[in-house]
Backbone as a chain_set.jsonl record, in Angstrom:
{"seq": "XXXXXXXXXXXXXXXXXXXXXXXXXXXXXXXXXXXXXXXXXXXXXXXXXXXXXXXXXXXXXXXXXXXXXXXXXXXXXXXXXXXXXXXXXXXXXXXXXXX", "coords": {"N": [[86.507, 79.397, 76.8], [84.898, 77.862, 79.581], [81.452, 76.905, 79.869], [79.868, 78.294, 82.28], [77.586, 79.052, 84.993], [78.143, 81.562, 86.103], [79.627, 82.826, 84.038], [77.709, 82.813, 82.023], [75.816, 84.608, 83.045], [77.34, 86.989, 83.096], [77.744, 87.28, 80.362], [75.209, 87.925, 79.427], [74.7, 90.383, 80.511], [74.08, 93.866, 80.089], [76.2, 96.286, 78.412], [77.917, 98.521, 80.556], [76.5, 97.895, 82.804], [76.15, 97.766, 86.357], [78.08, 96.117, 88.821], [78.639, 94.396, 91.916], [81.469, 93.716, 93.735], [83.204, 91.793, 96.079], [86.024, 91.366, 98.209], [89.441, 90.43, 97.502], [89.886, 88.637, 100.631], [91.747, 88.535, 103.692], [95.214, 87.604, 104.254], [97.651, 87.51, 101.804], [100.337, 86.444, 101.806], [103.492, 84.808, 102.081], [104.363, 82.895, 104.875], [107.013, 83.356, 107.33], [108.272, 81.386, 108.784], [110.706, 79.187, 108.689], [110.805, 76.516, 109.381], [108.281, 75.504, 109.311], [106.201, 73.986, 107.022], [104.843, 75.491, 104.058], [101.717, 75.156, 102.955], [99.753, 75.118, 100.158], [96.675, 75.607, 98.465], [95.18, 75.715, 95.427], [92.991, 76.649, 92.754], [92.119, 76.706, 89.327], [92.285, 79.958, 87.857], [92.86, 81.089, 90.206], [95.37, 80.504, 90.971], [97.133, 82.56, 90.574], [98.075, 84.508, 92.695], [99.509, 82.695, 94.26], [101.431, 81.735, 92.503], [103.043, 84.012, 92.229], [104.062, 84.236, 94.868], [105.476, 81.817, 95.043], [107.377, 82.056, 92.963], [108.915, 84.197, 93.952], [109.855, 83.081, 96.373], [111.408, 80.939, 95.451], [113.294, 82.317, 93.956], [114.544, 83.813, 96.002], [115.7, 81.772, 97.322], [115.344, 80.786, 99.907], [113.513, 80.1, 102.93], [110.435, 78.424, 103.923], [109.66, 74.852, 103.473], [107.789, 74.163, 100.531], [104.565, 73.387, 99.442], [102.33, 72.766, 96.951], [99.059, 72.235, 96.051], [97.371, 71.948, 93.145], [94.498, 72.466, 91.437], [92.547, 71.654, 88.613], [90.13, 71.273, 86.004], [91.084, 70.097, 83.671], [94.414, 69.328, 82.67], [95.344, 70.923, 80.531], [93.973, 73.261, 80.902], [95.201, 74.516, 82.966], [96.581, 77.315, 84.162], [99.872, 78.623, 83.966], [101.071, 76.144, 84.391], [103.3, 74.764, 83.168], [105.394, 76.471, 83.893], [105.279, 76.268, 86.707], [105.894, 73.566, 87.024], [108.523, 73.591, 86.111], [109.685, 75.239, 88.065], [109.417, 73.543, 90.266], [111.193, 71.524, 89.535], [113.613, 72.902, 89.653], [113.801, 73.711, 92.306], [114.367, 72.072, 95.189], [112.908, 72.18, 97.585], [110.336, 72.72, 96.91], [107.282, 71.276, 96.241], [105.095, 70.187, 93.841], [101.78, 69.334, 93.379], [100.184, 68.445, 90.768], [97.389, 69.109, 88.467]], "CA": [[86.037, 79.448, 78.169], [83.839, 76.909, 79.896], [80.1, 77.437, 80.01], [79.456, 78.241, 83.68], [76.489, 79.963, 85.324], [78.736, 82.882, 86.292], [79.981, 83.399, 82.743], [76.463, 83.054, 81.276], [75.241, 85.852, 83.561], [78.153, 88.097, 82.592], [77.538, 87.404, 78.916], [73.899, 88.512, 79.146], [74.606, 91.728, 81.092], [74.287, 94.936, 79.107], [77.375, 97.127, 78.653], [77.707, 99.586, 81.526], [75.782, 97.417, 83.991], [76.942, 97.828, 87.579], [78.182, 94.888, 89.598], [79.273, 94.565, 93.221], [82.488, 92.697, 93.96], [83.8, 91.836, 97.413], [87.215, 90.554, 98.385], [89.776, 89.259, 98.324], [90.005, 88.83, 102.062], [92.863, 87.841, 104.329], [96.592, 87.946, 103.919], [98.189, 86.647, 100.747], [101.794, 86.467, 101.869], [104.112, 83.579, 102.551], [104.871, 83.054, 106.236], [108.476, 83.394, 107.41], [108.795, 80.318, 109.649], [111.366, 78.272, 107.76], [110.642, 75.124, 109.793], [106.89, 75.095, 109.106], [105.902, 73.961, 105.59], [103.763, 76.315, 103.519], [100.842, 74.304, 102.159], [98.872, 75.979, 99.372], [95.641, 74.94, 97.685], [94.702, 76.669, 94.43], [92.225, 76.104, 91.648], [91.887, 77.612, 88.206], [93.1, 81.162, 87.787], [93.217, 81.421, 91.589], [96.789, 80.204, 91.134], [97.939, 83.755, 90.322], [98.872, 84.997, 93.831], [100.422, 81.642, 94.71], [102.546, 81.742, 91.554], [103.926, 85.118, 92.609], [104.76, 83.872, 96.113], [106.415, 80.731, 94.755], [108.492, 82.6, 92.171], [109.759, 84.979, 94.849], [110.501, 82.183, 97.327], [112.44, 80.186, 94.746], [114.339, 83.287, 93.613], [115.258, 84.154, 97.235], [116.388, 80.548, 97.748], [115.237, 80.683, 101.362], [112.145, 80.019, 103.408], [109.926, 77.115, 104.332], [109.295, 73.899, 102.423], [106.607, 74.644, 99.813], [103.737, 72.324, 98.878], [101.192, 73.352, 96.236], [98.041, 71.408, 95.422], [96.809, 72.797, 92.096], [93.376, 71.731, 90.875], [91.892, 72.123, 87.391], [89.366, 70.192, 85.363], [91.967, 69.442, 82.71], [95.752, 69.926, 82.716], [95.524, 71.963, 79.513], [93.338, 74.487, 81.391], [95.946, 74.981, 84.134], [97.459, 78.461, 83.897], [101.226, 78.597, 84.526], [101.462, 74.791, 84.789], [104.673, 74.461, 82.734], [106.292, 77.274, 84.727], [105.298, 75.686, 88.054], [106.633, 72.306, 86.924], [109.939, 73.945, 85.997], [110.097, 75.698, 89.399], [109.539, 72.361, 91.126], [112.424, 70.83, 89.162], [114.751, 73.728, 90.083], [113.812, 73.966, 93.747], [114.06, 70.822, 95.891], [111.975, 72.343, 98.702], [109.008, 72.978, 96.356], [106.599, 70.104, 95.718], [103.877, 70.516, 93.107], [100.818, 68.262, 93.126], [99.499, 69.059, 89.629], [96.044, 68.599, 88.103]], "C": [[84.937, 78.416, 78.363], [82.504, 77.631, 80.058], [79.656, 77.256, 81.457], [78.323, 79.23, 83.913], [77.008, 81.391, 85.456], [79.014, 83.554, 84.954], [78.741, 83.65, 81.883], [75.811, 84.356, 81.731], [76.026, 87.049, 83.04], [77.902, 88.35, 81.114], [76.221, 88.105, 78.589], [73.741, 89.923, 79.716], [74.838, 92.782, 80.021], [75.558, 95.719, 79.417], [77.021, 98.259, 79.626], [76.949, 99.155, 82.769], [76.709, 97.458, 85.204], [76.932, 96.469, 88.262], [78.861, 95.216, 90.921], [80.224, 93.394, 93.431], [83.051, 92.879, 95.364], [85.044, 90.966, 97.425], [88.337, 91.046, 97.505], [89.936, 89.636, 99.803], [91.213, 88.077, 102.584], [94.204, 88.315, 103.83], [97.106, 86.978, 102.867], [99.711, 86.787, 100.698], [102.282, 85.14, 102.414], [104.664, 83.796, 103.953], [106.392, 82.924, 106.258], [109.084, 82.295, 108.277], [109.391, 79.21, 108.779], [111.215, 76.799, 108.148], [109.227, 74.605, 109.562], [106.578, 75.123, 107.618], [104.762, 74.916, 105.234], [102.958, 75.425, 102.582], [99.814, 75.204, 101.484], [97.904, 75.13, 98.566], [95.058, 75.968, 96.731], [93.934, 75.939, 93.339], [92.043, 77.153, 90.572], [92.821, 78.805, 88.22], [93.431, 81.688, 89.182], [94.666, 81.12, 91.903], [97.64, 81.473, 91.126], [98.708, 84.266, 91.541], [99.867, 83.963, 94.34], [101.642, 81.565, 93.797], [103.537, 82.834, 91.925], [104.73, 84.784, 93.863], [105.818, 82.803, 95.857], [107.62, 81.228, 93.965], [109.453, 83.375, 93.065], [110.52, 84.082, 95.819], [111.628, 81.393, 96.675], [113.602, 81.119, 94.388], [115.183, 83.636, 94.836], [116.064, 82.978, 97.765], [116.44, 80.434, 99.264], [113.766, 80.556, 101.72], [111.729, 78.596, 103.686], [109.821, 76.139, 103.161], [107.953, 74.341, 101.825], [105.866, 73.465, 99.196], [102.512, 72.966, 98.253], [100.318, 72.255, 95.648], [97.316, 72.316, 94.433], [95.747, 72.004, 91.35], [92.79, 72.434, 89.654], [91.116, 70.959, 86.798], [90.244, 69.379, 84.417], [93.333, 70.106, 82.784], [95.946, 71.041, 81.701], [94.84, 73.282, 79.896], [94.134, 75.15, 82.516], [96.917, 76.104, 83.762], [98.784, 78.275, 84.625], [101.736, 77.189, 84.867], [102.903, 74.473, 84.391], [105.687, 75.22, 83.583], [106.397, 76.698, 86.141], [106.055, 74.359, 88.063], [108.127, 72.569, 86.854], [110.471, 74.449, 87.342], [110.315, 74.515, 90.337], [110.805, 71.565, 90.813], [113.661, 71.571, 89.67], [114.894, 73.828, 91.593], [113.415, 72.709, 94.517], [113.087, 70.982, 97.065], [110.558, 72.669, 98.242], [108.459, 71.704, 95.743], [105.287, 70.557, 95.09], [103.037, 69.255, 92.961], [99.893, 68.811, 92.034], [98.12, 68.455, 89.381], [96.135, 67.257, 87.416]], "O": [[84.155, 78.131, 77.456], [82.459, 78.826, 80.35], [79.134, 76.204, 81.827], [78.123, 80.146, 83.115], [76.375, 82.328, 84.969], [78.673, 84.721, 84.76], [78.72, 84.597, 81.096], [75.31, 85.123, 80.908], [75.43, 88.027, 82.589], [77.854, 89.497, 80.67], [76.129, 88.805, 77.581], [72.748, 90.592, 79.43], [75.692, 92.615, 79.15], [75.953, 95.806, 80.579], [75.958, 98.87, 79.524], [76.769, 99.95, 83.692], [77.909, 97.212, 85.085], [75.92, 95.768, 88.279], [79.579, 96.21, 91.024], [79.835, 92.232, 93.319], [83.34, 94.0, 95.782], [85.108, 89.949, 96.734], [88.154, 92.042, 96.805], [90.098, 90.805, 100.152], [91.648, 87.094, 101.985], [94.311, 89.29, 103.086], [97.004, 85.762, 103.03], [100.285, 87.193, 99.688], [101.558, 84.441, 103.124], [105.361, 84.782, 104.195], [106.987, 82.431, 105.299], [110.297, 82.279, 108.482], [108.664, 78.4, 108.205], [111.471, 75.921, 107.324], [108.996, 73.396, 109.61], [106.677, 76.182, 106.998], [103.837, 75.117, 106.021], [103.455, 74.993, 101.543], [99.098, 75.955, 102.146], [98.264, 74.071, 98.052], [94.504, 76.978, 97.165], [94.192, 74.773, 93.044], [91.84, 78.332, 90.859], [94.0, 78.683, 88.552], [94.206, 82.635, 89.317], [95.146, 81.446, 92.989], [98.764, 81.457, 91.628], [99.921, 84.448, 91.434], [100.951, 84.32, 94.803], [102.76, 81.354, 94.267], [104.745, 82.598, 91.933], [105.937, 85.022, 93.913], [106.925, 82.877, 96.39], [108.756, 80.861, 94.265], [110.67, 83.227, 92.947], [111.707, 84.301, 96.062], [112.684, 81.2, 97.277], [114.765, 80.736, 94.511], [116.404, 83.745, 94.73], [116.991, 83.153, 98.555], [117.457, 80.035, 99.833], [112.887, 80.865, 100.916], [112.549, 77.678, 103.688], [109.885, 76.544, 102.001], [107.085, 74.836, 102.544], [106.466, 72.64, 98.507], [101.739, 73.635, 98.94], [100.78, 71.445, 94.844], [96.722, 73.323, 94.82], [96.048, 70.998, 90.708], [92.568, 73.645, 89.662], [91.42, 69.797, 87.067], [90.163, 68.152, 84.364], [93.415, 71.323, 82.946], [96.647, 72.012, 81.985], [95.103, 74.312, 79.275], [93.772, 76.235, 82.969], [97.943, 75.865, 83.126], [98.812, 77.822, 85.769], [102.74, 77.059, 85.567], [103.657, 73.955, 85.215], [106.725, 74.67, 83.95], [107.488, 76.647, 86.709], [106.781, 74.066, 89.014], [108.914, 71.85, 87.469], [111.595, 74.118, 87.719], [111.276, 74.489, 91.106], [111.421, 70.996, 91.714], [114.642, 70.945, 90.07], [116.001, 74.01, 92.1], [112.247, 72.32, 94.499], [112.495, 69.992, 97.496], [109.67, 72.873, 99.07], [109.068, 71.116, 94.849], [104.475, 71.225, 95.73], [103.521, 68.231, 92.479], [98.946, 69.543, 92.321], [97.735, 67.452, 89.981], [95.112, 66.684, 87.043]]}, "num_chains": 1, "name": "protein.A"}
């Protein structure tokens, strides 16, 4: 894991410490307008809900054109990258802009 301020704070917290978490907010579903492209922007492990939507859309073989911008510091840190690349090869309406 990278050394971030967030992770340093978690590391120093005593076991049993209480934390307050808010979110996620909004709707995390793929729209149904097949003529309007679905443009997604994800970073790091935030890819998880987008991966689920993309897998379902490719499996259903229907829906809008799909465009995913996926940002990571290094390609080797990108969760699900090989799977997303394979989905993009299988599905002509899915375009992946990888890290």
